ModelCIF file with pLDDT and N, C-alpha, C, O atoms, coordinates in Angstrom:
data_MODEL
#
_entry.id   MODEL 
#
_entity.id                         1 
_entity.type                       polymer 
_entity.pdbx_number_of_molecules   1 
#
_entity_poly.entity_id                      1 
_entity_poly.type                           'polypeptide(L)' 
_entity_poly.nstd_linkage                   no 
_entity_poly.nstd_monomer                   no 
_entity_poly.pdbx_seq_one_letter_code       MAVPKKRISIPKKSIRKNIWKKGGYWAALKAYSLAISLSTGNSKSFIVRKISN 
_entity_poly.pdbx_seq_one_letter_code_can   MAVPKKRISIPKKSIRKNIWKKGGYWAALKAYSLAISLSTGNSKSFIVRKISN 
_entity_poly.pdbx_strand_id                 A 
#
loop_
_entity_poly_seq.entity_id 
_entity_poly_seq.num 
_entity_poly_seq.mon_id 
_entity_poly_seq.hetero 
1 1  MET n 
1 2  ALA n 
1 3  VAL n 
1 4  PRO n 
1 5  LYS n 
1 6  LYS n 
1 7  ARG n 
1 8  ILE n 
1 9  SER n 
1 10 ILE n 
1 11 PRO n 
1 12 LYS n 
1 13 LYS n 
1 14 SER n 
1 15 ILE n 
1 16 ARG n 
1 17 LYS n 
1 18 ASN n 
1 19 ILE n 
1 20 TRP n 
1 21 LYS n 
1 22 LYS n 
1 23 GLY n 
1 24 GLY n 
1 25 TYR n 
1 26 TRP n 
1 27 ALA n 
1 28 ALA n 
1 29 LEU n 
1 30 LYS n 
1 31 ALA n 
1 32 TYR n 
1 33 SER n 
1 34 LEU n 
1 35 ALA n 
1 36 ILE n 
1 37 SER n 
1 38 LEU n 
1 39 SER n 
1 40 THR n 
1 41 GLY n 
1 42 ASN n 
1 43 SER n 
1 44 LYS n 
1 45 SER n 
1 46 PHE n 
1 47 ILE n 
1 48 VAL n 
1 49 ARG n 
1 50 LYS n 
1 51 ILE n 
1 52 SER n 
1 53 ASN n 
#
_struct_asym.id          A 
_struct_asym.entity_id   1 
#
loop_
_ma_qa_metric.id 
_ma_qa_metric.mode 
_ma_qa_metric.name 
_ma_qa_metric.software_group_id 
_ma_qa_metric.type 
1 global pLDDT . pLDDT 
2 local  pLDDT . pLDDT 
#
_ma_qa_metric_global.metric_id      1 
_ma_qa_metric_global.metric_value   84.43 
_ma_qa_metric_global.model_id       1 
_ma_qa_metric_global.ordinal_id     1 
#
loop_
_ma_qa_metric_local.label_asym_id 
_ma_qa_metric_local.label_comp_id 
_ma_qa_metric_local.label_seq_id 
_ma_qa_metric_local.metric_id 
_ma_qa_metric_local.metric_value 
_ma_qa_metric_local.model_id 
_ma_qa_metric_local.ordinal_id 
A MET 1  2 77.00 1 1  
A ALA 2  2 84.00 1 2  
A VAL 3  2 88.00 1 3  
A PRO 4  2 86.00 1 4  
A LYS 5  2 84.00 1 5  
A LYS 6  2 87.00 1 6  
A ARG 7  2 89.00 1 7  
A ILE 8  2 88.00 1 8  
A SER 9  2 94.00 1 9  
A ILE 10 2 94.00 1 10 
A PRO 11 2 95.00 1 11 
A LYS 12 2 94.00 1 12 
A LYS 13 2 93.00 1 13 
A SER 14 2 95.00 1 14 
A ILE 15 2 95.00 1 15 
A ARG 16 2 93.00 1 16 
A LYS 17 2 94.00 1 17 
A ASN 18 2 94.00 1 18 
A ILE 19 2 94.00 1 19 
A TRP 20 2 92.00 1 20 
A LYS 21 2 93.00 1 21 
A LYS 22 2 93.00 1 22 
A GLY 23 2 92.00 1 23 
A GLY 24 2 92.00 1 24 
A TYR 25 2 93.00 1 25 
A TRP 26 2 92.00 1 26 
A ALA 27 2 92.00 1 27 
A ALA 28 2 93.00 1 28 
A LEU 29 2 92.00 1 29 
A LYS 30 2 90.00 1 30 
A ALA 31 2 89.00 1 31 
A TYR 32 2 91.00 1 32 
A SER 33 2 88.00 1 33 
A LEU 34 2 85.00 1 34 
A ALA 35 2 85.00 1 35 
A ILE 36 2 86.00 1 36 
A SER 37 2 83.00 1 37 
A LEU 38 2 80.00 1 38 
A SER 39 2 81.00 1 39 
A THR 40 2 82.00 1 40 
A GLY 41 2 74.00 1 41 
A ASN 42 2 73.00 1 42 
A SER 43 2 72.00 1 43 
A LYS 44 2 71.00 1 44 
A SER 45 2 71.00 1 45 
A PHE 46 2 70.00 1 46 
A ILE 47 2 67.00 1 47 
A VAL 48 2 61.00 1 48 
A ARG 49 2 68.00 1 49 
A LYS 50 2 67.00 1 50 
A ILE 51 2 70.00 1 51 
A SER 52 2 67.00 1 52 
A ASN 53 2 62.00 1 53 
#
loop_
_atom_site.group_PDB 
_atom_site.id 
_atom_site.type_symbol 
_atom_site.label_atom_id 
_atom_site.label_alt_id 
_atom_site.label_comp_id 
_atom_site.label_asym_id 
_atom_site.label_entity_id 
_atom_site.label_seq_id 
_atom_site.pdbx_PDB_ins_code 
_atom_site.Cartn_x 
_atom_site.Cartn_y 
_atom_site.Cartn_z 
_atom_site.occupancy 
_atom_site.B_iso_or_equiv 
_atom_site.pdbx_formal_charge 
_atom_site.auth_seq_id 
_atom_site.auth_comp_id 
_atom_site.auth_asym_id 
_atom_site.auth_atom_id 
_atom_site.pdbx_PDB_model_num 
ATOM 1   N N  . MET A 1 1  ? 52.956 -84.483 -6.690  1.00 77.00 ? 1  MET A N  1 
ATOM 2   C CA . MET A 1 1  ? 52.653 -85.096 -7.963  1.00 77.00 ? 1  MET A CA 1 
ATOM 3   C C  . MET A 1 1  ? 51.653 -84.222 -8.721  1.00 77.00 ? 1  MET A C  1 
ATOM 4   O O  . MET A 1 1  ? 50.701 -83.714 -8.128  1.00 77.00 ? 1  MET A O  1 
ATOM 5   N N  . ALA A 1 2  ? 51.859 -84.047 -10.003 1.00 84.00 ? 2  ALA A N  1 
ATOM 6   C CA . ALA A 1 2  ? 50.990 -83.206 -10.814 1.00 84.00 ? 2  ALA A CA 1 
ATOM 7   C C  . ALA A 1 2  ? 49.653 -83.894 -11.055 1.00 84.00 ? 2  ALA A C  1 
ATOM 8   O O  . ALA A 1 2  ? 49.585 -85.085 -11.358 1.00 84.00 ? 2  ALA A O  1 
ATOM 9   N N  . VAL A 1 3  ? 48.588 -83.099 -10.909 1.00 88.00 ? 3  VAL A N  1 
ATOM 10  C CA . VAL A 1 3  ? 47.245 -83.616 -11.122 1.00 88.00 ? 3  VAL A CA 1 
ATOM 11  C C  . VAL A 1 3  ? 46.614 -82.831 -12.265 1.00 88.00 ? 3  VAL A C  1 
ATOM 12  O O  . VAL A 1 3  ? 46.667 -81.601 -12.257 1.00 88.00 ? 3  VAL A O  1 
ATOM 13  N N  . PRO A 1 4  ? 46.025 -83.497 -13.236 1.00 86.00 ? 4  PRO A N  1 
ATOM 14  C CA . PRO A 1 4  ? 45.413 -82.762 -14.336 1.00 86.00 ? 4  PRO A CA 1 
ATOM 15  C C  . PRO A 1 4  ? 44.204 -81.950 -13.868 1.00 86.00 ? 4  PRO A C  1 
ATOM 16  O O  . PRO A 1 4  ? 43.478 -82.354 -12.960 1.00 86.00 ? 4  PRO A O  1 
ATOM 17  N N  . LYS A 1 5  ? 44.007 -80.806 -14.504 1.00 84.00 ? 5  LYS A N  1 
ATOM 18  C CA . LYS A 1 5  ? 42.869 -79.949 -14.154 1.00 84.00 ? 5  LYS A CA 1 
ATOM 19  C C  . LYS A 1 5  ? 41.581 -80.553 -14.693 1.00 84.00 ? 5  LYS A C  1 
ATOM 20  O O  . LYS A 1 5  ? 41.584 -81.371 -15.613 1.00 84.00 ? 5  LYS A O  1 
ATOM 21  N N  . LYS A 1 6  ? 40.470 -80.116 -14.080 1.00 87.00 ? 6  LYS A N  1 
ATOM 22  C CA . LYS A 1 6  ? 39.176 -80.543 -14.592 1.00 87.00 ? 6  LYS A CA 1 
ATOM 23  C C  . LYS A 1 6  ? 38.903 -79.806 -15.903 1.00 87.00 ? 6  LYS A C  1 
ATOM 24  O O  . LYS A 1 6  ? 39.381 -78.692 -16.120 1.00 87.00 ? 6  LYS A O  1 
ATOM 25  N N  . ARG A 1 7  ? 38.144 -80.439 -16.747 1.00 89.00 ? 7  ARG A N  1 
ATOM 26  C CA . ARG A 1 7  ? 37.824 -79.853 -18.043 1.00 89.00 ? 7  ARG A CA 1 
ATOM 27  C C  . ARG A 1 7  ? 36.771 -78.771 -17.869 1.00 89.00 ? 7  ARG A C  1 
ATOM 28  O O  . ARG A 1 7  ? 35.781 -78.980 -17.169 1.00 89.00 ? 7  ARG A O  1 
ATOM 29  N N  . ILE A 1 8  ? 36.972 -77.608 -18.503 1.00 88.00 ? 8  ILE A N  1 
ATOM 30  C CA . ILE A 1 8  ? 36.012 -76.516 -18.449 1.00 88.00 ? 8  ILE A CA 1 
ATOM 31  C C  . ILE A 1 8  ? 34.984 -76.725 -19.563 1.00 88.00 ? 8  ILE A C  1 
ATOM 32  O O  . ILE A 1 8  ? 35.342 -77.046 -20.697 1.00 88.00 ? 8  ILE A O  1 
ATOM 33  N N  . SER A 1 9  ? 33.719 -76.542 -19.231 1.00 94.00 ? 9  SER A N  1 
ATOM 34  C CA . SER A 1 9  ? 32.667 -76.736 -20.229 1.00 94.00 ? 9  SER A CA 1 
ATOM 35  C C  . SER A 1 9  ? 32.791 -75.678 -21.328 1.00 94.00 ? 9  SER A C  1 
ATOM 36  O O  . SER A 1 9  ? 33.332 -74.595 -21.106 1.00 94.00 ? 9  SER A O  1 
ATOM 37  N N  . ILE A 1 10 ? 32.288 -76.007 -22.497 1.00 94.00 ? 10 ILE A N  1 
ATOM 38  C CA . ILE A 1 10 ? 32.386 -75.111 -23.660 1.00 94.00 ? 10 ILE A CA 1 
ATOM 39  C C  . ILE A 1 10 ? 31.655 -73.789 -23.423 1.00 94.00 ? 10 ILE A C  1 
ATOM 40  O O  . ILE A 1 10 ? 32.208 -72.741 -23.756 1.00 94.00 ? 10 ILE A O  1 
ATOM 41  N N  . PRO A 1 11 ? 30.425 -73.784 -22.857 1.00 95.00 ? 11 PRO A N  1 
ATOM 42  C CA . PRO A 1 11 ? 29.766 -72.490 -22.619 1.00 95.00 ? 11 PRO A CA 1 
ATOM 43  C C  . PRO A 1 11 ? 30.546 -71.588 -21.658 1.00 95.00 ? 11 PRO A C  1 
ATOM 44  O O  . PRO A 1 11 ? 30.652 -70.382 -21.878 1.00 95.00 ? 11 PRO A O  1 
ATOM 45  N N  . LYS A 1 12 ? 31.088 -72.179 -20.594 1.00 94.00 ? 12 LYS A N  1 
ATOM 46  C CA . LYS A 1 12 ? 31.848 -71.385 -19.629 1.00 94.00 ? 12 LYS A CA 1 
ATOM 47  C C  . LYS A 1 12 ? 33.120 -70.841 -20.279 1.00 94.00 ? 12 LYS A C  1 
ATOM 48  O O  . LYS A 1 12 ? 33.527 -69.710 -20.013 1.00 94.00 ? 12 LYS A O  1 
ATOM 49  N N  . LYS A 1 13 ? 33.740 -71.650 -21.125 1.00 93.00 ? 13 LYS A N  1 
ATOM 50  C CA . LYS A 1 13 ? 34.948 -71.234 -21.829 1.00 93.00 ? 13 LYS A CA 1 
ATOM 51  C C  . LYS A 1 13 ? 34.657 -70.058 -22.755 1.00 93.00 ? 13 LYS A C  1 
ATOM 52  O O  . LYS A 1 13 ? 35.444 -69.113 -22.829 1.00 93.00 ? 13 LYS A O  1 
ATOM 53  N N  . SER A 1 14 ? 33.522 -70.114 -23.467 1.00 95.00 ? 14 SER A N  1 
ATOM 54  C CA . SER A 1 14 ? 33.187 -69.037 -24.405 1.00 95.00 ? 14 SER A CA 1 
ATOM 55  C C  . SER A 1 14 ? 32.813 -67.761 -23.655 1.00 95.00 ? 14 SER A C  1 
ATOM 56  O O  . SER A 1 14 ? 33.112 -66.664 -24.127 1.00 95.00 ? 14 SER A O  1 
ATOM 57  N N  . ILE A 1 15 ? 32.165 -67.883 -22.498 1.00 95.00 ? 15 ILE A N  1 
ATOM 58  C CA . ILE A 1 15 ? 31.833 -66.708 -21.692 1.00 95.00 ? 15 ILE A CA 1 
ATOM 59  C C  . ILE A 1 15 ? 33.108 -66.008 -21.239 1.00 95.00 ? 15 ILE A C  1 
ATOM 60  O O  . ILE A 1 15 ? 33.225 -64.788 -21.351 1.00 95.00 ? 15 ILE A O  1 
ATOM 61  N N  . ARG A 1 16 ? 34.053 -66.775 -20.731 1.00 93.00 ? 16 ARG A N  1 
ATOM 62  C CA . ARG A 1 16 ? 35.319 -66.196 -20.273 1.00 93.00 ? 16 ARG A CA 1 
ATOM 63  C C  . ARG A 1 16 ? 36.093 -65.554 -21.419 1.00 93.00 ? 16 ARG A C  1 
ATOM 64  O O  . ARG A 1 16 ? 36.705 -64.499 -21.250 1.00 93.00 ? 16 ARG A O  1 
ATOM 65  N N  . LYS A 1 17 ? 36.061 -66.191 -22.573 1.00 94.00 ? 17 LYS A N  1 
ATOM 66  C CA . LYS A 1 17 ? 36.760 -65.672 -23.745 1.00 94.00 ? 17 LYS A CA 1 
ATOM 67  C C  . LYS A 1 17 ? 36.151 -64.350 -24.191 1.00 94.00 ? 17 LYS A C  1 
ATOM 68  O O  . LYS A 1 17 ? 36.871 -63.418 -24.549 1.00 94.00 ? 17 LYS A O  1 
ATOM 69  N N  . ASN A 1 18 ? 34.794 -64.269 -24.169 1.00 94.00 ? 18 ASN A N  1 
ATOM 70  C CA . ASN A 1 18 ? 34.120 -63.045 -24.567 1.00 94.00 ? 18 ASN A CA 1 
ATOM 71  C C  . ASN A 1 18 ? 34.409 -61.898 -23.605 1.00 94.00 ? 18 ASN A C  1 
ATOM 72  O O  . ASN A 1 18 ? 34.563 -60.755 -24.035 1.00 94.00 ? 18 ASN A O  1 
ATOM 73  N N  . ILE A 1 19 ? 34.484 -62.191 -22.309 1.00 94.00 ? 19 ILE A N  1 
ATOM 74  C CA . ILE A 1 19 ? 34.831 -61.163 -21.323 1.00 94.00 ? 19 ILE A CA 1 
ATOM 75  C C  . ILE A 1 19 ? 36.238 -60.652 -21.598 1.00 94.00 ? 19 ILE A C  1 
ATOM 76  O O  . ILE A 1 19 ? 36.484 -59.448 -21.531 1.00 94.00 ? 19 ILE A O  1 
ATOM 77  N N  . TRP A 1 20 ? 37.161 -61.555 -21.906 1.00 92.00 ? 20 TRP A N  1 
ATOM 78  C CA . TRP A 1 20 ? 38.543 -61.176 -22.192 1.00 92.00 ? 20 TRP A CA 1 
ATOM 79  C C  . TRP A 1 20 ? 38.618 -60.319 -23.457 1.00 92.00 ? 20 TRP A C  1 
ATOM 80  O O  . TRP A 1 20 ? 39.355 -59.334 -23.503 1.00 92.00 ? 20 TRP A O  1 
ATOM 81  N N  . LYS A 1 21 ? 37.848 -60.701 -24.488 1.00 93.00 ? 21 LYS A N  1 
ATOM 82  C CA . LYS A 1 21 ? 37.835 -59.935 -25.737 1.00 93.00 ? 21 LYS A CA 1 
ATOM 83  C C  . LYS A 1 21 ? 37.222 -58.554 -25.531 1.00 93.00 ? 21 LYS A C  1 
ATOM 84  O O  . LYS A 1 21 ? 37.673 -57.579 -26.131 1.00 93.00 ? 21 LYS A O  1 
ATOM 85  N N  . LYS A 1 22 ? 36.193 -58.466 -24.682 1.00 93.00 ? 22 LYS A N  1 
ATOM 86  C CA . LYS A 1 22 ? 35.524 -57.198 -24.439 1.00 93.00 ? 22 LYS A CA 1 
ATOM 87  C C  . LYS A 1 22 ? 36.486 -56.193 -23.798 1.00 93.00 ? 22 LYS A C  1 
ATOM 88  O O  . LYS A 1 22 ? 36.389 -54.993 -24.052 1.00 93.00 ? 22 LYS A O  1 
ATOM 89  N N  . GLY A 1 23 ? 37.412 -56.680 -22.968 1.00 92.00 ? 23 GLY A N  1 
ATOM 90  C CA . GLY A 1 23 ? 38.416 -55.793 -22.375 1.00 92.00 ? 23 GLY A CA 1 
ATOM 91  C C  . GLY A 1 23 ? 39.277 -55.144 -23.443 1.00 92.00 ? 23 GLY A C  1 
ATOM 92  O O  . GLY A 1 23 ? 39.583 -53.954 -23.362 1.00 92.00 ? 23 GLY A O  1 
ATOM 93  N N  . GLY A 1 24 ? 39.669 -55.918 -24.442 1.00 92.00 ? 24 GLY A N  1 
ATOM 94  C CA . GLY A 1 24 ? 40.450 -55.384 -25.552 1.00 92.00 ? 24 GLY A CA 1 
ATOM 95  C C  . GLY A 1 24 ? 39.652 -54.402 -26.384 1.00 92.00 ? 24 GLY A C  1 
ATOM 96  O O  . GLY A 1 24 ? 40.199 -53.421 -26.888 1.00 92.00 ? 24 GLY A O  1 
ATOM 97  N N  . TYR A 1 25 ? 38.367 -54.658 -26.532 1.00 93.00 ? 25 TYR A N  1 
ATOM 98  C CA . TYR A 1 25 ? 37.504 -53.765 -27.296 1.00 93.00 ? 25 TYR A CA 1 
ATOM 99  C C  . TYR A 1 25 ? 37.426 -52.400 -26.628 1.00 93.00 ? 25 TYR A C  1 
ATOM 100 O O  . TYR A 1 25 ? 37.539 -51.375 -27.300 1.00 93.00 ? 25 TYR A O  1 
ATOM 101 N N  . TRP A 1 26 ? 37.232 -52.375 -25.295 1.00 92.00 ? 26 TRP A N  1 
ATOM 102 C CA . TRP A 1 26 ? 37.126 -51.090 -24.589 1.00 92.00 ? 26 TRP A CA 1 
ATOM 103 C C  . TRP A 1 26 ? 38.441 -50.336 -24.608 1.00 92.00 ? 26 TRP A C  1 
ATOM 104 O O  . TRP A 1 26 ? 38.447 -49.109 -24.708 1.00 92.00 ? 26 TRP A O  1 
ATOM 105 N N  . ALA A 1 27 ? 39.561 -51.052 -24.512 1.00 92.00 ? 27 ALA A N  1 
ATOM 106 C CA . ALA A 1 27 ? 40.871 -50.395 -24.576 1.00 92.00 ? 27 ALA A CA 1 
ATOM 107 C C  . ALA A 1 27 ? 41.086 -49.756 -25.944 1.00 92.00 ? 27 ALA A C  1 
ATOM 108 O O  . ALA A 1 27 ? 41.603 -48.643 -26.040 1.00 92.00 ? 27 ALA A O  1 
ATOM 109 N N  . ALA A 1 28 ? 40.688 -50.461 -27.002 1.00 93.00 ? 28 ALA A N  1 
ATOM 110 C CA . ALA A 1 28 ? 40.828 -49.924 -28.360 1.00 93.00 ? 28 ALA A CA 1 
ATOM 111 C C  . ALA A 1 28 ? 39.906 -48.725 -28.562 1.00 93.00 ? 28 ALA A C  1 
ATOM 112 O O  . ALA A 1 28 ? 40.290 -47.751 -29.210 1.00 93.00 ? 28 ALA A O  1 
ATOM 113 N N  . LEU A 1 29 ? 38.696 -48.789 -28.014 1.00 92.00 ? 29 LEU A N  1 
ATOM 114 C CA . LEU A 1 29 ? 37.744 -47.689 -28.141 1.00 92.00 ? 29 LEU A CA 1 
ATOM 115 C C  . LEU A 1 29 ? 38.263 -46.436 -27.433 1.00 92.00 ? 29 LEU A C  1 
ATOM 116 O O  . LEU A 1 29 ? 38.137 -45.331 -27.961 1.00 92.00 ? 29 LEU A O  1 
ATOM 117 N N  . LYS A 1 30 ? 38.847 -46.600 -26.239 1.00 90.00 ? 30 LYS A N  1 
ATOM 118 C CA . LYS A 1 30 ? 39.410 -45.463 -25.512 1.00 90.00 ? 30 LYS A CA 1 
ATOM 119 C C  . LYS A 1 30 ? 40.584 -44.855 -26.273 1.00 90.00 ? 30 LYS A C  1 
ATOM 120 O O  . LYS A 1 30 ? 40.711 -43.633 -26.352 1.00 90.00 ? 30 LYS A O  1 
ATOM 121 N N  . ALA A 1 31 ? 41.443 -45.711 -26.833 1.00 89.00 ? 31 ALA A N  1 
ATOM 122 C CA . ALA A 1 31 ? 42.594 -45.216 -27.591 1.00 89.00 ? 31 ALA A CA 1 
ATOM 123 C C  . ALA A 1 31 ? 42.136 -44.456 -28.827 1.00 89.00 ? 31 ALA A C  1 
ATOM 124 O O  . ALA A 1 31 ? 42.709 -43.422 -29.170 1.00 89.00 ? 31 ALA A O  1 
ATOM 125 N N  . TYR A 1 32 ? 41.107 -44.962 -29.497 1.00 91.00 ? 32 TYR A N  1 
ATOM 126 C CA . TYR A 1 32 ? 40.577 -44.293 -30.689 1.00 91.00 ? 32 TYR A CA 1 
ATOM 127 C C  . TYR A 1 32 ? 39.957 -42.954 -30.322 1.00 91.00 ? 32 TYR A C  1 
ATOM 128 O O  . TYR A 1 32 ? 40.152 -41.959 -31.018 1.00 91.00 ? 32 TYR A O  1 
ATOM 129 N N  . SER A 1 33 ? 39.212 -42.936 -29.230 1.00 88.00 ? 33 SER A N  1 
ATOM 130 C CA . SER A 1 33 ? 38.574 -41.707 -28.775 1.00 88.00 ? 33 SER A CA 1 
ATOM 131 C C  . SER A 1 33 ? 39.621 -40.653 -28.420 1.00 88.00 ? 33 SER A C  1 
ATOM 132 O O  . SER A 1 33 ? 39.460 -39.476 -28.746 1.00 88.00 ? 33 SER A O  1 
ATOM 133 N N  . LEU A 1 34 ? 40.695 -41.079 -27.751 1.00 85.00 ? 34 LEU A N  1 
ATOM 134 C CA . LEU A 1 34 ? 41.772 -40.158 -27.394 1.00 85.00 ? 34 LEU A CA 1 
ATOM 135 C C  . LEU A 1 34 ? 42.462 -39.623 -28.640 1.00 85.00 ? 34 LEU A C  1 
ATOM 136 O O  . LEU A 1 34 ? 42.794 -38.439 -28.708 1.00 85.00 ? 34 LEU A O  1 
ATOM 137 N N  . ALA A 1 35 ? 42.680 -40.487 -29.627 1.00 85.00 ? 35 ALA A N  1 
ATOM 138 C CA . ALA A 1 35 ? 43.319 -40.055 -30.875 1.00 85.00 ? 35 ALA A CA 1 
ATOM 139 C C  . ALA A 1 35 ? 42.461 -39.030 -31.604 1.00 85.00 ? 35 ALA A C  1 
ATOM 140 O O  . ALA A 1 35 ? 42.981 -38.056 -32.148 1.00 85.00 ? 35 ALA A O  1 
ATOM 141 N N  . ILE A 1 36 ? 41.149 -39.247 -31.616 1.00 86.00 ? 36 ILE A N  1 
ATOM 142 C CA . ILE A 1 36 ? 40.240 -38.295 -32.265 1.00 86.00 ? 36 ILE A CA 1 
ATOM 143 C C  . ILE A 1 36 ? 40.301 -36.947 -31.552 1.00 86.00 ? 36 ILE A C  1 
ATOM 144 O O  . ILE A 1 36 ? 40.399 -35.903 -32.198 1.00 86.00 ? 36 ILE A O  1 
ATOM 145 N N  . SER A 1 37 ? 40.242 -36.970 -30.204 1.00 83.00 ? 37 SER A N  1 
ATOM 146 C CA . SER A 1 37 ? 40.240 -35.708 -29.463 1.00 83.00 ? 37 SER A CA 1 
ATOM 147 C C  . SER A 1 37 ? 41.565 -34.974 -29.609 1.00 83.00 ? 37 SER A C  1 
ATOM 148 O O  . SER A 1 37 ? 41.592 -33.744 -29.640 1.00 83.00 ? 37 SER A O  1 
ATOM 149 N N  . LEU A 1 38 ? 42.672 -35.721 -29.701 1.00 80.00 ? 38 LEU A N  1 
ATOM 150 C CA . LEU A 1 38 ? 43.974 -35.077 -29.902 1.00 80.00 ? 38 LEU A CA 1 
ATOM 151 C C  . LEU A 1 38 ? 44.069 -34.462 -31.293 1.00 80.00 ? 38 LEU A C  1 
ATOM 152 O O  . LEU A 1 38 ? 44.616 -33.372 -31.458 1.00 80.00 ? 38 LEU A O  1 
ATOM 153 N N  . SER A 1 39 ? 43.539 -35.158 -32.289 1.00 81.00 ? 39 SER A N  1 
ATOM 154 C CA . SER A 1 39 ? 43.648 -34.649 -33.655 1.00 81.00 ? 39 SER A CA 1 
ATOM 155 C C  . SER A 1 39 ? 42.755 -33.430 -33.894 1.00 81.00 ? 39 SER A C  1 
ATOM 156 O O  . SER A 1 39 ? 43.088 -32.566 -34.705 1.00 81.00 ? 39 SER A O  1 
ATOM 157 N N  . THR A 1 40 ? 41.621 -33.359 -33.188 1.00 82.00 ? 40 THR A N  1 
ATOM 158 C CA . THR A 1 40 ? 40.729 -32.216 -33.361 1.00 82.00 ? 40 THR A CA 1 
ATOM 159 C C  . THR A 1 40 ? 41.072 -31.068 -32.417 1.00 82.00 ? 40 THR A C  1 
ATOM 160 O O  . THR A 1 40 ? 40.583 -29.952 -32.592 1.00 82.00 ? 40 THR A O  1 
ATOM 161 N N  . GLY A 1 41 ? 41.911 -31.337 -31.417 1.00 74.00 ? 41 GLY A N  1 
ATOM 162 C CA . GLY A 1 41 ? 42.298 -30.295 -30.467 1.00 74.00 ? 41 GLY A CA 1 
ATOM 163 C C  . GLY A 1 41 ? 41.322 -30.129 -29.326 1.00 74.00 ? 41 GLY A C  1 
ATOM 164 O O  . GLY A 1 41 ? 41.382 -29.125 -28.616 1.00 74.00 ? 41 GLY A O  1 
ATOM 165 N N  . ASN A 1 42 ? 40.419 -31.085 -29.123 1.00 73.00 ? 42 ASN A N  1 
ATOM 166 C CA . ASN A 1 42 ? 39.429 -30.995 -28.051 1.00 73.00 ? 42 ASN A CA 1 
ATOM 167 C C  . ASN A 1 42 ? 39.842 -31.737 -26.787 1.00 73.00 ? 42 ASN A C  1 
ATOM 168 O O  . ASN A 1 42 ? 39.033 -31.883 -25.871 1.00 73.00 ? 42 ASN A O  1 
ATOM 169 N N  . SER A 1 43 ? 41.074 -32.205 -26.721 1.00 72.00 ? 43 SER A N  1 
ATOM 170 C CA . SER A 1 43 ? 41.515 -32.979 -25.573 1.00 72.00 ? 43 SER A CA 1 
ATOM 171 C C  . SER A 1 43 ? 41.697 -32.080 -24.360 1.00 72.00 ? 43 SER A C  1 
ATOM 172 O O  . SER A 1 43 ? 42.294 -31.007 -24.447 1.00 72.00 ? 43 SER A O  1 
ATOM 173 N N  . LYS A 1 44 ? 41.166 -32.542 -23.209 1.00 71.00 ? 44 LYS A N  1 
ATOM 174 C CA . LYS A 1 44 ? 41.310 -31.792 -21.975 1.00 71.00 ? 44 LYS A CA 1 
ATOM 175 C C  . LYS A 1 44 ? 42.359 -32.417 -21.051 1.00 71.00 ? 44 LYS A C  1 
ATOM 176 O O  . LYS A 1 44 ? 42.785 -31.790 -20.081 1.00 71.00 ? 44 LYS A O  1 
ATOM 177 N N  . SER A 1 45 ? 42.772 -33.644 -21.350 1.00 71.00 ? 45 SER A N  1 
ATOM 178 C CA . SER A 1 45 ? 43.704 -34.331 -20.475 1.00 71.00 ? 45 SER A CA 1 
ATOM 179 C C  . SER A 1 45 ? 45.144 -34.290 -20.983 1.00 71.00 ? 45 SER A C  1 
ATOM 180 O O  . SER A 1 45 ? 46.063 -34.662 -20.253 1.00 71.00 ? 45 SER A O  1 
ATOM 181 N N  . PHE A 1 46 ? 45.353 -33.846 -22.220 1.00 70.00 ? 46 PHE A N  1 
ATOM 182 C CA . PHE A 1 46 ? 46.690 -33.772 -22.778 1.00 70.00 ? 46 PHE A CA 1 
ATOM 183 C C  . PHE A 1 46 ? 46.949 -32.363 -23.274 1.00 70.00 ? 46 PHE A C  1 
ATOM 184 O O  . PHE A 1 46 ? 46.057 -31.715 -23.821 1.00 70.00 ? 46 PHE A O  1 
ATOM 185 N N  . ILE A 1 47 ? 48.168 -31.894 -23.084 1.00 67.00 ? 47 ILE A N  1 
ATOM 186 C CA . ILE A 1 47 ? 48.577 -30.620 -23.634 1.00 67.00 ? 47 ILE A CA 1 
ATOM 187 C C  . ILE A 1 47 ? 49.458 -30.913 -24.832 1.00 67.00 ? 47 ILE A C  1 
ATOM 188 O O  . ILE A 1 47 ? 50.532 -31.497 -24.690 1.00 67.00 ? 47 ILE A O  1 
ATOM 189 N N  . VAL A 1 48 ? 49.019 -30.519 -25.989 1.00 61.00 ? 48 VAL A N  1 
ATOM 190 C CA . VAL A 1 48 ? 49.760 -30.798 -27.227 1.00 61.00 ? 48 VAL A CA 1 
ATOM 191 C C  . VAL A 1 48 ? 50.369 -29.494 -27.713 1.00 61.00 ? 48 VAL A C  1 
ATOM 192 O O  . VAL A 1 48 ? 49.672 -28.495 -27.892 1.00 61.00 ? 48 VAL A O  1 
ATOM 193 N N  . ARG A 1 49 ? 51.656 -29.519 -27.921 1.00 68.00 ? 49 ARG A N  1 
ATOM 194 C CA . ARG A 1 49 ? 52.350 -28.335 -28.434 1.00 68.00 ? 49 ARG A CA 1 
ATOM 195 C C  . ARG A 1 49 ? 52.179 -28.272 -29.940 1.00 68.00 ? 49 ARG A C  1 
ATOM 196 O O  . ARG A 1 49 ? 52.551 -29.204 -30.653 1.00 68.00 ? 49 ARG A O  1 
ATOM 197 N N  . LYS A 1 50 ? 51.621 -27.183 -30.420 1.00 67.00 ? 50 LYS A N  1 
ATOM 198 C CA . LYS A 1 50 ? 51.418 -27.027 -31.863 1.00 67.00 ? 50 LYS A CA 1 
ATOM 199 C C  . LYS A 1 50 ? 52.646 -26.339 -32.454 1.00 67.00 ? 50 LYS A C  1 
ATOM 200 O O  . LYS A 1 50 ? 53.094 -25.301 -31.969 1.00 67.00 ? 50 LYS A O  1 
ATOM 201 N N  . ILE A 1 51 ? 53.173 -26.942 -33.507 1.00 70.00 ? 51 ILE A N  1 
ATOM 202 C CA . ILE A 1 51 ? 54.362 -26.418 -34.173 1.00 70.00 ? 51 ILE A CA 1 
ATOM 203 C C  . ILE A 1 51 ? 53.915 -25.592 -35.368 1.00 70.00 ? 51 ILE A C  1 
ATOM 204 O O  . ILE A 1 51 ? 53.252 -26.101 -36.272 1.00 70.00 ? 51 ILE A O  1 
ATOM 205 N N  . SER A 1 52 ? 54.275 -24.338 -35.368 1.00 67.00 ? 52 SER A N  1 
ATOM 206 C CA . SER A 1 52 ? 53.912 -23.478 -36.503 1.00 67.00 ? 52 SER A CA 1 
ATOM 207 C C  . SER A 1 52 ? 55.163 -23.106 -37.265 1.00 67.00 ? 52 SER A C  1 
ATOM 208 O O  . SER A 1 52 ? 56.192 -22.817 -36.654 1.00 67.00 ? 52 SER A O  1 
ATOM 209 N N  . ASN A 1 53 ? 55.100 -23.106 -38.563 1.00 62.00 ? 53 ASN A N  1 
ATOM 210 C CA . ASN A 1 53 ? 56.255 -22.792 -39.403 1.00 62.00 ? 53 ASN A CA 1 
ATOM 211 C C  . ASN A 1 53 ? 56.281 -21.350 -39.782 1.00 62.00 ? 53 ASN A C  1 
ATOM 212 O O  . ASN A 1 53 ? 57.188 -20.913 -40.489 1.00 62.00 ? 53 ASN A O  1 
#
């Protein structure tokens, strides 16, 4: 038989939500940093082929 879960307090809910949001923030920051390094040519982890005309 299904039993309803206990209610999570508002402070605990907001703490968990902030931790979850912070994960997205760090992922976005890493992606932005990688994009900057690729665009400037300073990337050490990716080899980018430059096309010259």
